N, C-alpha and C positions, 0 to 999 in steps of 0.2 A: 512574456516573458516581459520580452520586449527590449531584454539586455540580451549578451552576449553568452553562446551556451557558457553552461559549469555542467559541470560536475559530480562526480560522486561523492557523499560525506560519510563519514564516523565510521574509514576505515582502520580497522584493528591495526595497532603497531607491532612493525616484526620484522627482519631481514629483511635489508634490499631486494638481496639474492630473491628471495619468497616472492615480492609482493606482487598482488594481486588487484586489481581494476576491480572497485564494487559494479555491482550491476543493479541495475533500479528494481525494485520492485512493480514498478508501471511510471509513467510519465507524469510530473508534479508542475502543477501549472504556477509562474513564477512571472508579475512585472515588476517594472521600477514604480515608489511606490507616488502615492495617488492617494489622497482624499479621499471619503468615503460618497455614496452617493446610492441616486434607483435607476438603474439603466433604464433603459424603454422594452416595449415591449415585445415578443417577440418576432422576428424575421423570417420568415419559410425560406425563400431562396436564399440566402444569402448564408442561412445553415447549412442546407442542402449542398452552395456550393465547396464552402469549407469540409464538410464531410466527404463529396467528391475527387475533392481535394488531398482528402491524404492516406484513398487509395492510388491517387492516379501518381502521389509520391512513390512511391512503392510498398505500402502497405495493402496487404493481405484483404482482409475485411476490417473495418470500423461500424459500432449501432451505438447511437447516441440517446437521451430522456434531456429534454431540459424544461424547465418552470420557470415560469410566473406567475406567482397565486397560482388562482386555478387556470391559466395558460396550460398548455401541455402539448410539446413537439416531440415527434419521435421520428426514427431517420436511421437509415442505413445504408455501408456503400460498399461494394466490393464483393469477395467469395471468402464460405465457409470453409469452403472445402476446395483446393489450390491444386487437384489430380478431376473431381468432375469440374468445376466450377460453383458448385453448387451453391446460390447469393446469402449470402448473411443474411439476417432479420434482422431487427430490432428488441425482438418479444425474446429472443434465445437465454439460455442460461447461460453464464459463463462460471469460471472458476475464481474469487475477487480478491485473491493473495491477503494483503498485508490491510485491507479494509475490516478485517475480520478482527485487527485489536481494535478498533472503534465498538465494537460488542463484546466482547472483554471488557473493555475499561469502562461500558454502560455496567456491563454486570457486575464490575466489583464496586461503583460507586452505590447501583443499588446496596451491595452489604456495608458498604459502607454509615446510608441511611438508615439504615435497620441497625447498628452499634455491632455488629461483629467485623469487619474490617477497621483499622485507622490508619490511614494514608501513611501519617509519619513512623509507626511503628516498623523495627528493624524485619524482616519477610522473615527471619531465624525463630521469632517466636510462635511463626505461628507452623515450620516448614522447618524445626531443627534438625532431622533425620535426612530432607534434604539438601540445606542449608544450614552444617557442623561451620563452629568455631568462627573465625574475624568477618568472614563474609557475610556469613548474616547475621550481625551480631549490629554491622556497620549499612548494609543491603536496604533499604527501609519500599514499604509496598510502593509508594511517590513514584523513585528511583526506577523501578520498575517498571514503570507503566509510561514515565518520560524518555527513558532513556539512559537515564544518569548512575545507572548503575555499576558502572564500567566493567560489565562485565561481557564476556568474547559471542561471538555467535558461534553457532555452530554446525552450519553448512555444508562449510568443505572438510569436515569429521565423516559426516551425514555420503555425502557425494567429495570423497579425495582426489578424483579424476579431474574435475573442475579446474584447477588447480592447473595442467597440464594442458586448461584447452581442450578437454576431452569430456564424450559421453558417457567413453564407459563405465561407469560408475549410477548415469543417469539410466543407464538401457536395462545390465545389471539387478539393479535394485530398485525399478518401478514398479513392481506388485508388493516390495517388503513393505512388514509391518512394524514400526519401529515403535520404542515408549514413551512416554513422558519423563521418565528418569533415565532413559535411558539419551537423548534431545542434551537435559538438563545439563547430565555428566560432560558432556561434550564441550559444553559451553562453558564448564567452567576447569578443563584441559586447558580450553580457547587462554592466548595472553591475554592481560585484562587492556579493555583502554583508558585504563587510567583509575584514579580512586574512587570511590563512592561519593556520587555528589556534585564530581570534580566538572565535569562538564557531558554535553550530548553526543553521544556514540551509539548508534543505529544497533539492536540487539534482540534476531527471533528467540532468541534463552528467555530473554526477559518476560514476552508473553507468553511461553510455558511455563517458566514457573508463575505465573497468573492465572492460570488454568488451573494447575495445582492447590495454590490457595483457594481457584474457585471449589472447589469440590470439599476441600478440609473443612469451609468454615457453614459451604453447606449441606454438604452430605448425600450430596450426589454429582452425575455427573454435569461437568463441564457442560457440553453439548445439550444437556437434558435443559439444564437450568437457561441456559443465553436462549435454544427455543421455545417455552416457554413462558420464560423473564421479558426475554426484549424479543426475537422474532415474533411469538405471536402477541406480545404486549402493543409492538408497533404493526402488530395487524398487514406481516409479510406474506404471501403467498407462493413466493418459489427462489426462496433462502432456506439455506438445511448445510449440516455438514454431511456430507456427503459415508454412506454407509459400507464403500468398496470404492475400486479404482474408477470406472466410470462415473456418464452424467447423469441426472435420471430423464431430463427434458430437450428439445432441441438446444444444440450445441454447435459451437463452431469449430473448427479442427484446430489447433491449440500450434503454433509452430514456432522450434528456438531452432535460434540460430547461432549464439553463441558465441558472436563479436561477427561473424561468420565464420568461422571454426568450422557449422556445419552446413555446407553445400551439396545439397538444397538443407532449409532449413527441416530442421524434425518431429514430427507431430507425434506431440506429447500431451492429447489431449485423456487418453487412457492411465490411471496414474492413480499411487493411494497416496493419499496423502498424509498417511501420521508422520511420516517424518518437515509437513509444517500444524499440525494441530492447532489449537489457541491462538498460534503467531499469524494462522494465513492459510487451512485447508477450506472456506466456506467459498459455495457456489449461491450463485445469483444473479438478477437483473438488474439492466437497466434504471428499468422502475422500479423496484423495492429495491435502490440503490436512494435514492429520490423523497422513496414515504422514509425509509429509514432514517437519516437525513434530517430533514423537516421534523419529523415527533420530535427527535433526540434536543433540537430547539428553540422547538415552541413546547416541552412542559409534555410530550407523552413518553415520556422512561422514565425519568430522572427527574426531579425538583430542582432549582433557581441558583444555589446552591450551590448544588452539587455541577450542575452545571458549569460554572463560575471554579469549581475546581477544578473541570474538566480545560480551562479555557487559559491557565496557568500556567506559561509560556514558561520555556529555557529556550536563549539563540541556537539557531545550526549556524554555523559560520566555515567560511568555504578554505581552504588553503592559504587565503590570502587574509583571514582576517574577517571575511565582509561573514553579514549576516544574510541569510538571502531566508530564512523562514522562522517561524516560532514553532515547536510544539510541546505540545501541554499533556493533557492525558487520555493516548491514542487516536490522537487527535489535533493541525498541525493547523495554519494559518499563510494565506497566502494574499500580496498585492495584485491585486486588476487595474486600469488603469481608471474600475469605474468600484471602485473600494476592495473592502477587504474579506475576504471569501476562508470558508473552515472546511476540512473534512480530511480526507486520507487517500493515498492511493495504494497499487498491490499489486503485484506482478508474481506468478508459479511458472514454470519453465513450459512458457509458447504462450502467456494472458494475462493482457496487460490493463489494469483499470482505474480507473481516476473519477473523483466527487466528491463535487466543491458545492457548499451552498452560503448563502451568508446567515448572520448571525440575527436575522429572525426568522431565516427560513423559507422565503418566499422566493428568489434569484435561485434556480441550483441547474446543476448539468453533471449526469457523470457517463460517460463511454467508456467503450471495451474494448481491445483489437485482439486479432490471436498471431503476430506474427513479435516478437521479443529479443531485442541483445543485437537488434538490426545494424549499428552504426559499425564503422570500421574500427579499429585501434587504431592511435596513432607511434611511433617513436617508442613515445616511453609505457605501452601499455594504456592508455586514457582510451576512453571512448572518443573520435569525433562529431558533434553533432552531424545530424543527418534531415535530409528535406523533407524526413518526417516528421523531425521534433518539431519542426517552422511552421508545418501546415497542421501536427496538433494542435501545436499553442493559437496560432489562429485559430484556429474553432470553439475552441476552449472561449476565445476573447469577443467572441462574437454572441454565443452562447450567456457566457456572464454580462456580456455590453451594451450589445445590440449595437443602434445607432451612435452608440458613442467607443464603439471599436476604432481603436487607431489603427488604419495602415498606412506608415506610410512606405512612399514609393521610393525611397536614397535608401532603408537600411530594412536590415530579413526583419519576417515576424520574428512574435514570435514564440520562442521555440521553450523546450522539458527539459529539466534538470532531474537530474536521476537521483534517487534515493538510496540509496542499498537495501536488495533483499538482506541477508548481502553477503559477499563471497569476501572472506578476510586477505589480508594480504598477506600469510604465515600460514604457508603448508602444514600438515597436523605431524 
């Protein structure tokens, strides 16, 4: 980022008395505009130093994978289990949250290529029972995938206690199974974020709808289709939709701080992820994420024309109207000191992940952390940038830019932007 800390986007409009800040699904690296360029090779000592700095700043554990062509670097720092001190390792599985959205958008673009889906056709054409009436006629598939549908998020309806910064509903509903139709119904109950196509506003409801669309046109479960035609086609070995509340392979415990309202942070590594489904339930590894995004950007999953559709973006603006990133169809672009990078970030309770790749698929970084919403809130209820944010930004800069990574001594290092999973501003 190399810029001052900026706060969460895409909040649902509502009563000021019920306003809540939107948390991030994971850190998203942002830097000042810079011309494109090619980063030099991997520098292991500097990568190790920046990774350790994240742990030293207060993060329990972080693991990372960096690629430059065929060169690779993997590292880990800190603890996977705060109670036992078990160390985190770079091959661990983790919940990758909203990075799931790139997998779903890729699957939808495959169906566009087959002619079963058209991006600018209203969603009500495909799912008339789910989206009857005016919304179904106005909201297109493209609007779902780029978050311009105006449909609100369901999260506070699924976990209402978070409107009071309480984990009560997270605890009581940890093992609950919730249907996709219920998630959409909650999203449709939420205050609209705008008129269809008006502006970008992040909403998980959009990608639950995309999952139902995929099932309608393929005649199979969304998880099955994505596993066969995206995960399998990309050659991923440790990426899957969980069949239960646990994770199959070695993984860190996942700690949620809820902006320091949980002290100590609570372990949510066991959780029924039906509440996130095609919006954010995937489990993966940082190496698999690099493999996936490289396949996506080098033609291994969809055609160049489809990728161009994914890269048609809409502006994401902060509260002052400044464009902070550009969001396409399940991916976004950010500018680093050495060029523009594409990818996504994700967060679920206790786990945050970031994956970024150059447009040619050559230079990549994916990393994951096991403590989320660790920032304090200011008097207005907005997250205050934490030393962890700056340390994460420095690691991302080093990973992507190598020797070109600017580290000015008189200014704070890069920080991370909070992009909402999200919490709505209006309680149900």
